[in-house]
LUMVO-177868 format. One record per residue: residue number from 0; residue in one letter; x, y, z of N, C-alpha, C, O in turn. Coordinates in pm, whole numbers, plus 50000, padded with zeros to 5 digits. Layout:
# LUMVO-177868
> nr rest neast nnorth nup caeast canorth caup ceast cnorth cup oeast onorth oup
> NUM A X Y Z X Y Z X Y Z X Y Z
...
# end
This chain:
# LUMVO-177868
> nr rest neast nnorth nup caeast canorth caup ceast cnorth cup oeast onorth oup
> 0 M 50083 49880 50000 50000 50000 50000 50087 50125 50000 50182 50135 50077
> 1 R 50054 50219 49914 50124 50348 49912 50038 50450 49985 49922 50471 49951
> 2 I 50098 50513 50085 50025 50602 50173 50092 50740 50171 50210 50753 50201
> 3 A 50015 50841 50134 50061 50979 50145 50017 51032 50282 49902 51015 50321
> 4 V 50109 51097 50353 50080 51147 50487 50088 51299 50486 50192 51356 50453
> 5 L 49977 51363 50523 49969 51508 50528 49937 51550 50670 49838 51505 50728
> 6 S 50020 51634 50727 50001 51676 50865 50001 51827 50875 50063 51897 50794
> 7 D 49932 51877 50977 49940 52019 51013 49915 52110 50894 49998 52194 50859
> 8 I 49800 52092 50832 49760 52177 50718 49725 52317 50766 49757 52415 50698
> 9 H 49661 52326 50880 49626 52453 50945 49551 52550 50854 49576 52670 50854
> 10 G 49459 52495 50776 49370 52580 50699 49435 52659 50587 49376 52755 50538
> 11 V 49556 52620 50546 49623 52691 50436 49589 52617 50307 49663 52529 50263
> 12 L 49477 52654 50248 49423 52582 50134 49517 52579 50014 49529 52473 49952
> 13 P 49587 52688 49978 49676 52680 49862 49786 52575 49879 49822 52508 49782
> 14 A 49840 52561 49999 49943 52460 50024 49884 52320 50011 49946 52231 49953
> 15 L 49765 52302 50064 49698 52172 50053 49673 52136 49907 49698 52022 49866
> 16 E 49623 52230 49829 49595 52202 49688 49722 52165 49613 49719 52079 49525
> 17 A 49833 52229 49647 49960 52197 49581 50000 52053 49608 50047 51984 49518
> 18 V 49982 52007 49731 50019 51869 49765 49922 51770 49700 49964 51668 49646
> 19 L 49794 51800 49705 49695 51708 49647 49712 51692 49497 49667 51593 49439
> 20 A 49776 51790 49432 49801 51781 49288 49924 51698 49254 49948 51670 49136
> 21 E 50002 51659 49353 50122 51579 49328 50082 51443 49270 49989 51380 49321
> 22 P 50150 51396 49165 50115 51266 49106 50116 51151 49207 50030 51064 49201
> 23 D 50213 51151 49298 50219 51040 49394 50108 51048 49499 50073 50946 49558
> 24 V 50054 51166 49521 49939 51177 49610 49813 51134 49536 49728 51065 49592
> 25 L 49803 51176 49412 49688 51134 49331 49681 50982 49316 49573 50924 49309
> 26 A 49797 50918 49311 49803 50773 49291 49804 50694 49421 49798 50571 49417
> 27 A 49812 50760 49535 49824 50689 49663 49697 50610 49692 49586 50652 49658
> 28 D 49714 50494 49757 49599 50413 49798 49523 50479 49913 49400 50473 49919
> 29 R 49597 50542 50003 49537 50612 50116 49608 50746 50136 49727 50761 50105
> 30 I 49534 50842 50187 49591 50970 50228 49561 50985 50376 49445 51006 50415
> 31 V 49663 50976 50460 49643 50989 50604 49656 51136 50640 49756 51201 50611
> 32 L 49553 51188 50704 49549 51326 50752 49584 51323 50900 49507 51274 50982
> 33 L 49702 51376 50932 49762 51350 51062 49727 51455 51168 49799 51470 51267
> 34 G 49620 51528 51147 49574 51620 51250 49614 51764 51230 49700 51796 51148
> 35 D 49550 51852 51308 49565 51997 51299 49540 52045 51156 49625 52108 51093
> 36 M 49424 52012 51109 49392 52036 50968 49330 52172 50941 49349 52228 50833
> 37 L 49256 52227 51038 49168 52339 51008 49203 52470 51076 49162 52576 51029
> 38 A 49278 52467 51184 49303 52587 51265 49395 52682 51190 49518 52673 51202
> 39 G 49334 52772 51113 49409 52864 51030 49314 52950 50949 49199 52968 50989
> 40 P 49359 53005 50838 49281 53107 50769 49161 53059 50689 49069 53138 50667
> 41 M 49156 52933 50646 49044 52886 50565 48993 52751 50618 49004 52650 50549
> 42 P 48939 52750 50739 48902 52622 50801 48789 52549 50729 48798 52428 50709
> 43 V 48685 52620 50692 48570 52553 50629 48604 52503 50490 48570 52391 50454
> 44 E 48671 52586 50412 48710 52547 50276 48806 52428 50280 48798 52339 50196
> 45 T 48897 52428 50376 48991 52316 50390 48917 52189 50429 48944 52082 50375
> 46 L 48825 52200 50522 48746 52084 50562 48669 52026 50443 48668 51905 50423
> 47 E 48605 52111 50365 48528 52062 50251 48618 51994 50148 48579 51895 50087
> 48 R 48738 52048 50130 48831 51985 50034 48875 51848 50084 48885 51754 50005
> 49 L 48901 51835 50211 48944 51706 50266 48830 51605 50263 48853 51488 50233
> 50 V 48709 51648 50294 48594 51558 50287 48575 51507 50144 48532 51394 50124
> 51 S 48607 51591 50045 48590 51551 49906 48682 51436 49865 48661 51374 49761
> 52 L 48784 51406 49946 48874 51295 49916 48806 51160 49938 48854 51058 49890
> 53 G 48696 51159 50009 48619 51037 50027 48691 50932 50109 48763 50964 50204
> 54 D 48670 50807 50072 48721 50695 50151 48873 50680 50145 48930 50608 50226
> 55 R 48938 50746 50050 49085 50737 50046 49148 50807 50166 49259 50774 50205
> 56 A 49077 50903 50223 49131 50980 50335 49108 50906 50466 48998 50858 50494
> 57 V 49213 50897 50546 49208 50839 50680 49245 50950 50778 49354 51006 50771
> 58 W 49154 50981 50869 49168 51098 50955 49220 51059 51092 49182 50956 51148
> 59 V 49309 51143 51146 49360 51128 51281 49339 51261 51354 49352 51367 51294
> 60 R 49307 51255 51480 49280 51376 51557 49408 51448 51599 49500 51385 51652
> 61 G 49413 51577 51576 49517 51660 51631 49463 51743 51746 49342 51759 51760
> 62 N 49552 51794 51829 49505 51875 51942 49426 51996 51896 49327 52033 51960
> 63 A 49467 52058 51785 49395 52176 51738 49257 52141 51686 49166 52223 51696
> 64 D 49239 52022 51631 49106 51979 51587 49013 51964 51707 48899 52010 51703
> 65 R 49061 51901 51810 48983 51883 51932 48951 52017 51996 48837 52044 52034
> 66 E 49053 52102 52008 49035 52231 52074 48947 52324 51991 48872 52404 52047
> 67 L 48957 52314 51859 48876 52399 51772 48727 52367 51790 48644 52457 51799
> 68 A 48696 52238 51794 48556 52198 51813 48504 52242 51949 48391 52291 51960
> 69 A 48585 52227 52053 48544 52270 52186 48522 52421 52190 48425 52469 52248
> 70 S 48613 52496 52127 48600 52641 52126 48480 52685 52046 48415 52783 52081
> 71 A 48450 52614 51937 48333 52649 51856 48205 52635 51938 48109 52708 51915
> 72 R 48204 52541 52032 48087 52523 52118 48087 52618 52237 47986 52632 52307
> 73 G 48199 52682 52260 48209 52771 52374 48240 52700 52504 48228 52760 52611
> 74 D 48279 52572 52497 48308 52498 52621 48454 52460 52633 48489 52368 52706
> 75 G 48540 52531 52560 48683 52505 52570 48759 52636 52578 48706 52741 52542
> 76 E 48880 52631 52625 48963 52750 52632 49024 52778 52496 49071 52687 52427
> 77 F 49021 52903 52457 49082 52940 52330 49234 52932 52340 49294 52974 52438
> 78 V 49294 52876 52235 49439 52872 52227 49491 53016 52215 49429 53096 52145
> 79 P 49602 53051 52281 49652 53189 52275 49714 53223 52140 49833 53251 52130
> 80 D 49632 53221 52038 49672 53254 51902 49553 53326 51841 49445 53268 51831
> 81 P 49569 53452 51800 49452 53531 51759 49368 53467 51649 49246 53486 51646
> 82 I 49431 53392 51558 49352 53335 51449 49269 53215 51496 49173 53176 51429
> 83 F 49306 53156 51610 49237 53034 51653 49090 53059 51690 49004 52990 51637
> 84 P 49059 53156 51777 48917 53179 51807 48839 53224 51685 48721 53193 51672
> 85 W 48904 53297 51596 48836 53337 51471 48802 53214 51388 48691 53202 51337
> 86 A 48897 53122 51374 48872 53000 51296 48762 52917 51360 48680 52859 51289
> 87 A 48760 52910 51493 48656 52833 51561 48518 52889 51530 48422 52814 51516
> 88 R 48508 53020 51520 48378 53082 51492 48332 53057 51349 48213 53073 51320
> 89 Q 48422 53020 51260 48384 52994 51121 48317 52858 51104 48241 52838 51010
> 90 L 48346 52765 51196 48292 52630 51182 48140 52631 51197 48084 52707 51276
> 91 R 48077 52545 51122 47932 52530 51126 47896 52416 51222 47976 52324 51240
> 92 P 47777 52420 51281 47739 52312 51375 47754 52173 51314 47791 52079 51384
> 93 G 47726 52159 51185 47737 52028 51121 47879 51980 51104 47901 51862 51074
> 94 D 47978 52069 51122 48118 52029 51108 48170 51959 51234 48265 51881 51227
> 95 L 48108 51986 51347 48166 51944 51475 48162 51794 51499 48258 51740 51553
> 96 P 48054 51723 51460 48056 51578 51483 48172 51507 51415 48225 51410 51470
> 97 L 48212 51553 51297 48326 51491 51230 48452 51507 51314 48528 51411 51331
> 98 L 48475 51626 51367 48594 51649 51448 48587 51571 51578 48689 51520 51626
> 99 D 48468 51561 51637 48452 51486 51762 48486 51339 51746 48533 51274 51840
> 100 A 48462 51285 51628 48476 51141 51606 48617 51100 51566 48644 50980 51550
> 101 L 48707 51193 51550 48841 51157 51502 48915 51075 51607 48910 51107 51725
> 102 P 48985 50969 51564 49058 50883 51658 49195 50941 51693 49254 51016 51616
> 103 L 49243 50904 51810 49377 50946 51853 49485 50879 51770 49586 50942 51739
> 104 T 49466 50753 51733 49562 50679 51652 49489 50597 51546 49371 50564 51561
> 105 V 49562 50565 51441 49514 50475 51336 49632 50386 51298 49746 50432 51293
> 106 T 49605 50259 51270 49710 50167 51225 49673 50114 51086 49564 50060 51066
> 107 L 49765 50131 50991 49750 50080 50855 49877 50006 50818 49987 50058 50840
> 108 D 49865 49887 50762 49983 49810 50720 50088 49803 50831 50208 49814 50804
> 109 D 50043 49784 50954 50131 49772 51070 50208 49900 51101 50305 49896 51177
> 110 V 50167 50012 51043 50225 50142 51075 50127 50217 51163 50009 50228 51129
> 111 L 50174 50270 51276 50088 50347 51365 50100 50495 51331 50210 50549 51321
> 112 F 49985 50559 51315 49978 50701 51283 49914 50774 51401 49810 50732 51452
> 113 C 49975 50884 51441 49917 50968 51547 49962 51112 51521 50047 51138 51436
> 114 H 49902 51204 51595 49938 51344 51573 50064 51384 51650 50160 51432 51590
> 115 A 50063 51364 51780 50178 51404 51863 50251 51283 51917 50367 51260 51885
> 116 T 50182 51204 52000 50232 51073 52043 50113 50978 52047 49999 51024 52045
> 117 P 50137 50848 52053 50025 50754 52055 49934 50766 52178 49822 50717 52177
> 118 R 49981 50832 52282 49902 50839 52406 49843 50977 52431 49759 50992 52520
> 119 D 49886 51079 52355 49843 51215 52386 49859 51301 52261 49957 51287 52188
> 120 D 49762 51390 52236 49770 51471 52113 49842 51604 52132 49843 51687 52041
> 121 T 49902 51626 52251 49975 51751 52273 50121 51731 52311 50197 51828 52314
> 122 E 50163 51608 52339 50301 51585 52382 50400 51624 52273 50371 51613 52153
> 123 I 50516 51669 52315 50620 51709 52221 50737 51612 52230 50795 51593 52337
> 124 V 50772 51552 52116 50897 51477 52103 50966 51528 51977 50901 51557 51876
> 125 L 51095 51538 51985 51174 51603 51880 51276 51506 51823 51302 51399 51879
> 126 V 51333 51543 51710 51432 51458 51647 51550 51431 51740 51612 51325 51732
> 127 D 51581 51528 51829 51695 51509 51919 51653 51473 52061 51734 51481 52153
> 128 S 51526 51434 52079 51484 51387 52212 51563 51261 52248 51588 51178 52161
> 129 P 51601 51245 52374 51680 51128 52413 51598 51000 52402 51475 51004 52402
> 130 L 51667 50888 52391 51600 50759 52377 51508 50731 52495 51404 50666 52479
> 131 E 51544 50779 52614 51458 50756 52730 51322 50823 52710 51219 50768 52750
> 132 R 51322 50941 52648 51196 51010 52622 51113 50934 52518 50992 50920 52534
> 133 W 51179 50887 52413 51107 50808 52313 51051 50680 52373 50939 50641 52342
> 134 A 51127 50613 52459 51078 50491 52523 50954 50520 52607 50863 50438 52613
> 135 E 50952 50635 52670 50837 50673 52753 50712 50694 52669 50606 50640 52702
> 136 V 50721 50772 52562 50601 50807 52486 50555 50693 52395 50440 50690 52352
> 137 L 50645 50599 52364 50609 50487 52279 50589 50358 52358 50579 50250 52299
> 138 D 50582 50367 52488 50564 50248 52571 50435 50177 52534 50328 50238 52529
> 139 G 50444 50048 52508 50328 49968 52473 50294 49965 52325 50206 49889 52285
> 140 V 50362 50044 52244 50337 50045 52100 50401 49922 52037 50519 49895 52059
> 141 L 50325 49849 51958 50375 49726 51896 50430 49749 51756 50512 49670 51710
> 142 S 50388 49853 51688 50431 49878 51551 50579 49915 51546 50631 49982 51636
> 143 D 50646 49870 51442 50787 49903 51423 50807 50039 51357 50917 50093 51358
> 144 V 50699 50094 51301 50705 50225 51237 50595 50312 51297 50479 50272 51302
> 145 V 50632 50431 51342 50537 50527 51399 50551 50658 51322 50661 50710 51305
> 146 V 50438 50709 51274 50437 50835 51199 50359 50937 51280 50245 50914 51319
> 147 L 50423 51051 51306 50361 51155 51389 50396 51293 51336 50491 51310 51259
> 148 G 50319 51392 51379 50341 51530 51333 50360 51623 51451 50448 51601 51535
> 149 H 50278 51730 51457 50266 51820 51570 50374 51927 51577 50344 52042 51608
> 150 T 50500 51893 51549 50607 51992 51564 50644 52062 51433 50730 52150 51433
> 151 H 50580 52024 51323 50595 52094 51195 50734 52084 51135 50767 52162 51045
> 152 M 50816 51990 51181 50952 51974 51129 50973 51831 51081 50958 51738 51159
> 153 P 51008 51812 50952 51023 51676 50900 51151 51609 50949 51257 51671 50957
> 154 F 51139 51480 50982 51257 51402 51016 51223 51254 51013 51107 51215 51020
> 155 T 51327 51173 51002 51317 51030 51030 51430 50997 51127 51539 51053 51117
> 156 R 51404 50906 51219 51509 50862 51310 51473 50725 51367 51356 50686 51369
> 157 L 51574 50655 51414 51553 50530 51486 51545 50561 51635 51620 50643 51687
> 158 A 51453 50493 51701 51441 50502 51846 51434 50360 51899 51326 50301 51908
> 159 D 51549 50305 51933 51560 50167 51981 51495 50071 51881 51405 49995 51916
> 160 R 51542 50076 51758 51502 49987 51648 51365 50021 51589 51323 49957 51493
> 161 R 51297 50118 51644 51168 50158 51589 51190 50282 51502 51255 50377 51545
> 162 L 51135 50281 51382 51149 50394 51292 51039 50496 51322 50921 50463 51322
> 163 V 51080 50620 51347 50987 50729 51372 50996 50828 51256 51105 50868 51216
> 164 V 50881 50866 51203 50875 50954 51087 50787 51074 51121 50676 51058 51173
> 165 N 50837 51193 51091 50755 51314 51099 50754 51376 50959 50860 51412 50908
> 166 P 50636 51388 50896 50632 51440 50759 50650 51590 50750 50663 51643 50640
> 167 G 50651 51660 50864 50653 51805 50861 50512 51858 50840 50414 51785 50851
> 168 S 50503 51986 50809 50374 52054 50799 50344 52095 50656 50430 52148 50585
> 169 V 50220 52071 50614 50176 52119 50482 50162 52271 50483 50213 52338 50393
> 170 G 50094 52326 50583 50058 52467 50578 50143 52561 50658 50151 52679 50624
> 171 M 50210 52513 50763 50290 52600 50850 50425 52535 50878 50451 52495 50992
> 172 P 50511 52522 50778 50638 52451 50798 50735 52532 50883 50738 52655 50879
> 173 Y 50814 52459 50960 50929 52518 51029 51053 52462 50962 51069 52340 50951
> 174 G 51141 52550 50919 51258 52508 50843 51250 52565 50704 51237 52686 50688
> 175 T 51257 52482 50602 51244 52529 50465 51098 52553 50430 51009 52493 50489
> 176 G 51074 52640 50333 50940 52670 50289 50883 52557 50205 50941 52449 50196
> 177 G 50768 52584 50144 50699 52481 50068 50607 52400 50157 50599 52424 50277
> 178 A 50539 52304 50098 50446 52217 50171 50512 52081 50191 50549 52016 50094
> 179 H 50526 52039 50314 50597 51916 50347 50499 51802 50374 50394 51822 50434
> 180 W 50535 51682 50329 50451 51563 50348 50541 51442 50334 50662 51456 50313
> 181 A 50484 51323 50346 50564 51201 50334 50490 51098 50251 50367 51097 50245
> 182 L 50568 51011 50188 50514 50901 50110 50569 50771 50166 50690 50754 50175
> 183 L 50480 50680 50202 50518 50548 50253 50479 50443 50151 50367 50442 50101
> 184 G 50572 50355 50122 50548 50246 50030 50652 50139 50052 50654 50072 50155
> 185 E 50741 50124 49954 50854 50033 49972 50946 50083 50083 51014 50004 50148
> 186 G 50948 50212 50103 51026 50274 50209 50955 50400 50254 50833 50413 50238
> 187 V 51031 50492 50310 50975 50621 50356 51046 50733 50282 51169 50738 50279
> 188 E 50969 50821 50222 51025 50936 50152 50966 51064 50210 50844 51081 50212
> 189 L 51052 51152 50258 51008 51285 50299 51002 51372 50174 51100 51382 50101
> 190 R 50889 51434 50151 50869 51513 50031 50845 51660 50065 50798 51693 50174
> 191 R 50878 51746 49971 50851 51889 49982 50795 51936 49850 50858 51917 49746
> 192 T 50678 51998 49852 50614 52048 49732 50628 52200 49726 50566 52270 49806
> 193 P 50708 52252 49633 50715 52398 49618 50584 52450 49559 50520 52382 49480
> 194 Y 50545 52569 49596 50431 52634 49534 50453 52784 49539 50542 52832 49608
> 195 D 50372 52858 49466 50389 53003 49454 50341 53069 49583 50221 53090 49604
> 196 V 50436 53102 49668 50403 53157 49799 50338 53295 49786 50244 53327 49858
> 197 E 50389 53376 49694 50331 53510 49678 50187 53501 49631 50101 53575 49680
> 198 E 50159 53412 49539 50022 53394 49492 49935 53339 49606 49819 53378 49619
> 199 A 49991 53250 49687 49916 53195 49800 49879 53305 49899 49767 53308 49950
> 200 C 49974 53396 49927 49945 53506 50019 49839 53599 49963 49752 53647 50036
> 201 R 49844 53624 49832 49740 53706 49770 49604 53636 49777 49502 53699 49803
> 202 F 49605 53506 49754 49481 53427 49760 49420 53433 49900 49299 53454 49915
> 203 L 49502 53415 50001 49452 53420 50138 49400 53558 50172 49296 53571 50237
> 204 A 49472 53662 50129 49427 53799 50158 49293 53829 50093 49211 53903 50148
> 205 A 49271 53771 49975 49147 53798 49902 49030 53714 49951 48915 53756 49942
> 206 R 49058 53595 50002 48951 53499 50032 48923 53481 50181 48820 53425 50218
> 207 C 49013 53527 50266 48998 53507 50410 48957 53637 50477 49016 53742 50451
> 208 A 48857 53630 50563 48804 53750 50629 48873 53779 50762 48837 53876 50830
> 209 Y 48970 53699 50800 49043 53727 50924 49109 53865 50914 49178 53891 50815
> 210 P 49090 53954 51011 49136 54093 50997 49286 54110 50972 49327 54201 50900
> 211 D 49367 54022 51032 49512 54036 51019 49572 53929 50929 49683 53881 50953
> 212 I 49499 53892 50824 49543 53781 50740 49674 53810 50670 49757 53720 50654
> 213 E 49696 53933 50627 49821 53963 50555 49941 53946 50648 50044 53892 50606
> 214 E 49929 53990 50771 50039 53972 50866 50058 53823 50897 50171 53776 50905
> 215 W 49947 53750 50914 49956 53607 50943 50024 53534 50828 50114 53452 50850
> 216 A 49981 53562 50706 50038 53494 50590 50186 53528 50573 50265 53443 50534
> 217 D 50222 53651 50601 50363 53690 50589 50450 53611 50686 50561 53571 50652
> 218 F 50399 53590 50807 50478 53522 50909 50485 53372 50886 50592 53312 50897
> 219 F 50369 53309 50855 50365 53163 50850 50385 53105 50710 50434 52993 50697
> 220 V 50347 53179 50607 50356 53126 50471 50477 53181 50397 50554 53106 50337
> 221 R 50494 53312 50402 50604 53374 50327 50738 53360 50398 50840 53339 50332
> 222 N 50740 53370 50529 50866 53369 50605 50857 53272 50724 50856 53316 50839
> 223 P 50850 53141 50697 50836 53045 50808 50958 53045 50899 51070 53076 50856
> 224 A 50935 53012 51025 51044 53004 51122 51144 52896 51081 51108 52799 51015
> 225 S 51268 52914 51119 51370 52813 51090 51355 52695 51184 51293 52706 51290
> 226 D 51413 52582 51144 51409 52466 51232 51486 52494 51361 51449 52444 51467
> 227 A 51592 52574 51353 51670 52606 51473 51585 52685 51572 51586 52658 51692
> 228 E 51511 52783 51521 51423 52861 51608 51316 52773 51671 51291 52781 51791
> 229 A 51254 52688 51589 51147 52602 51640 51200 52505 51744 51136 52483 51847
> 230 L 51316 52445 51718 51373 52350 51814 51404 52419 51946 51385 52361 52053
> 231 R 51451 52542 51939 51481 52616 52063 51355 52636 52146 51355 52616 52267
> 232 V 51246 52676 52080 51121 52701 52151 51062 52572 52204 51022 52565 52320
> 233 F 51058 52468 52121 51001 52342 52164 51084 52279 52276 51028 52224 52371
> 234 S 51216 52286 52266 51301 52228 52369 51278 52297 52502 51276 52232 52607
> 235 A 51261 52429 52500 51233 52503 52622 51099 52461 52680 51084 52451 52802
> 236 S 51001 52435 52593 50869 52391 52639 50878 52253 52705 50813 52229 52807
> 237 V 50957 52164 52647 50972 52030 52704 51036 52037 52841 51001 51962 52931
> 238 R 51132 52130 52856 51199 52145 52985 51112 52217 53087 51146 52222 53205
> 239 G 51000 52275 53041 50913 52346 53133 50959 52487 53163 50919 52546 53263
> 240 T 51044 52541 53074 51088 52679 53090 51033 52761 52975 50991 52707 52874
> 241 S 51034 52891 52991 50985 52977 52883 51100 53014 52793 51212 53038 52837
> 242 A 51069 53019 52664 51170 53052 52565 51191 53203 52558 51098 53280 52582
> 243 T 51313 53243 52527 51341 53385 52511 51405 53408 52376 51438 53521 52341
# end
């Protein structure tokens, strides 16, 4: 089975469309959506596009999907990101049952897919996390291959003979620009799809009603954070200290 893995789309529809147009994605047997799909500038349009994939799409819950649905109902705390409460207000009542039903993990062809870790949708593990940390978050997992997202940085690494894959982020990459995803088949391939970032920013500015969309697109689409910056912030979060 050939599986395309798309994670952390965050409502950036132009990036999603660029990946979905890739020949290997069009030909994939399954498209695994690894969570955090909608929290961004075009949540409803992104949801409708993903639903249009039909049975080929396999959905996994991300923390932002869960939190977005809770916030849309008014029974959850808003994430401290200005676009998040705005995106939650865009969701329609009929969208929420789909988000509520998303599973924490999915297993296909003996590969376990999750958003952050198999036990929690918010935990952070990094490419340079020590083996003791990987042993903790993967305790009880039987699959030899685990695919996860959440940190928006692509990598593959061994963790005590288990292969861990992070496809990176389609819509909000940390590191190099473009839309990042992965292809699983005979092996694992980390892929990057270039697309016209300037056109994407214009598209978002024209189609998204979020008041600060141009600033948001400039920061997340046109000028994504480097992997070094992201690792510094995430590492500080894991240690329980604040980043400076």
